Structure formats: C-alpha cells, structure tokens
Backbone bond lengths (Angstrom), bond angles and torsions (degrees), N, CA, C in turn:
res aa  C-N    CA-C-N  psi(-1)  N-CA   C-N-CA  omega(-1)  CA-C   N-CA-C  phi
1 M - - - 1.446 - - 1.529 107.14 -
2 G 1.326 114.67 129.56 1.451 119.95 -179.52 1.518 111.27 -103.46
3 T 1.312 114.97 -179.47 1.458 120.86 175.73 1.516 108.16 -120.63
4 A 1.322 116.40 158.55 1.456 121.51 -179.65 1.520 109.09 -139.69
5 A 1.317 115.78 154.41 1.463 121.21 177.47 1.527 108.73 -106.48
6 L 1.311 115.37 145.98 1.452 122.55 177.05 1.522 108.70 -90.60
7 T 1.344 117.09 127.92 1.461 120.40 179.57 1.525 109.99 -81.92
8 S 1.318 116.42 170.65 1.468 120.92 178.44 1.523 111.74 -64.38
9 K 1.347 117.65 -18.66 1.465 122.20 177.49 1.523 111.84 -91.33
10 G 1.329 117.65 3.28 1.456 121.17 179.23 1.515 113.77 81.82
11 Q 1.320 117.80 18.58 1.457 122.00 -178.82 1.527 110.81 -97.09
12 I 1.329 114.66 147.68 1.463 121.74 177.71 1.520 108.01 -127.12
13 T 1.330 116.78 134.29 1.455 121.14 172.24 1.516 107.90 -97.67
14 I 1.324 116.32 118.30 1.461 120.86 178.65 1.527 107.42 -79.22
15 P 1.323 118.08 128.36 1.467 120.65 -179.43 1.536 111.70 -55.05
16 E 1.329 115.53 146.78 1.468 122.23 -175.45 1.529 112.86 -53.53
17 V 1.314 117.30 -43.72 1.465 120.01 -177.98 1.542 110.69 -63.38
18 D 1.324 116.53 -36.86 1.463 120.17 179.66 1.525 111.28 -74.41
19 R 1.347 118.10 -35.99 1.467 120.82 175.09 1.512 110.48 -61.14
20 A 1.328 116.70 -39.41 1.466 120.43 179.19 1.530 110.59 -64.78
21 K 1.325 116.96 -41.85 1.467 120.51 179.27 1.522 111.33 -65.88
22 L 1.339 116.97 -35.51 1.471 121.35 178.14 1.530 111.90 -79.67
23 Q 1.322 116.29 -12.83 1.467 122.84 -176.80 1.526 111.03 58.55
24 V 1.340 116.49 46.04 1.448 121.77 176.63 1.523 109.86 -118.06
25 D 1.316 114.88 154.65 1.456 121.54 179.91 1.519 108.20 -137.77
26 A 1.312 117.22 178.33 1.460 122.14 -179.61 1.527 110.38 -53.00
27 G 1.312 115.57 131.50 1.459 121.42 179.25 1.514 114.22 92.82
28 D 1.346 117.78 -16.76 1.466 120.80 177.26 1.527 109.11 -72.84
29 R 1.322 115.18 160.27 1.461 120.37 -179.11 1.527 109.73 -109.60
30 V 1.319 115.34 148.53 1.460 121.76 173.49 1.522 108.01 -127.71
31 E 1.315 115.81 155.21 1.457 121.37 176.94 1.519 108.87 -116.62
32 F 1.326 115.85 144.21 1.449 122.22 174.28 1.526 106.08 -102.19
33 V 1.324 116.59 115.29 1.458 122.27 -176.47 1.523 108.67 -109.93
34 E 1.341 116.52 120.68 1.461 119.97 178.51 1.524 108.81 -79.02
35 V 1.331 116.60 115.87 1.464 121.83 -177.90 1.528 112.01 -98.25
36 A 1.310 116.43 -17.89 1.466 123.66 175.43 1.524 105.61 -161.27
37 P 1.309 118.27 160.89 1.465 119.21 179.79 1.536 111.94 -53.93
38 G 1.329 115.66 116.69 1.456 120.92 179.26 1.520 115.09 83.40
39 W 1.334 118.85 -0.69 1.467 122.96 179.75 1.519 109.46 -118.18
40 F 1.332 115.62 127.99 1.460 121.07 -176.37 1.522 110.83 -126.17
41 E 1.324 115.53 152.42 1.459 122.71 169.28 1.518 107.37 -114.12
42 I 1.323 116.48 144.09 1.460 121.31 174.19 1.523 106.83 -100.30
43 V 1.327 115.86 124.56 1.457 121.93 -176.52 1.532 108.59 -121.25
44 A 1.312 116.37 133.78 1.462 119.93 176.02 1.524 108.53 -68.57
45 A 1.305 117.61 117.61 1.467 122.14 -178.95 1.511 111.65 -76.93
46 T 1.322 117.35 -6.16 1.466 121.46 -179.53 1.519 111.64 -86.91
47 L 1.325 117.64 -10.52 1.462 121.18 -178.28 1.527 110.44 -95.96
48 P 1.338 117.44 150.13 1.448 119.66 176.25 1.527 111.38 -59.31
49 V 1.320 117.46 148.12 1.454 122.70 -177.06 1.523 111.63 -59.08
50 R 1.320 117.85 -37.98 1.471 121.79 -176.63 1.513 112.52 -71.60
51 R 1.301 118.77 -16.01 1.457 121.89 -178.86 1.463 109.15 -74.72
C-alpha cells in the first residue's frame, strides 16, 4: 500500500503498484467508499460490483 499527496487542484496520483492491484489505467474511474467515519476504501468503478 502506497501513499499519495493531494494537489491544490484536488487531484491524487495513485501509486503504480496500487493501480496494478486495482487493475485501473488512465481514464478509468474509481470510487471512494466510506466504510466507517473517516475511513475510506478505493474501489475500481470499472469492475463489476460482484467482483
């Protein structure tokens, strides 16, 4: 698991190793899902929900 910095434009670069694990590439979408107050999971929105 890597870390990322938030730019002044609100953009985040997901580290390469984590992008590979999520199976996402440029132009793909991800969702931020709040699983507990202040805790989020990043989910690849390009994958079927059941996966």
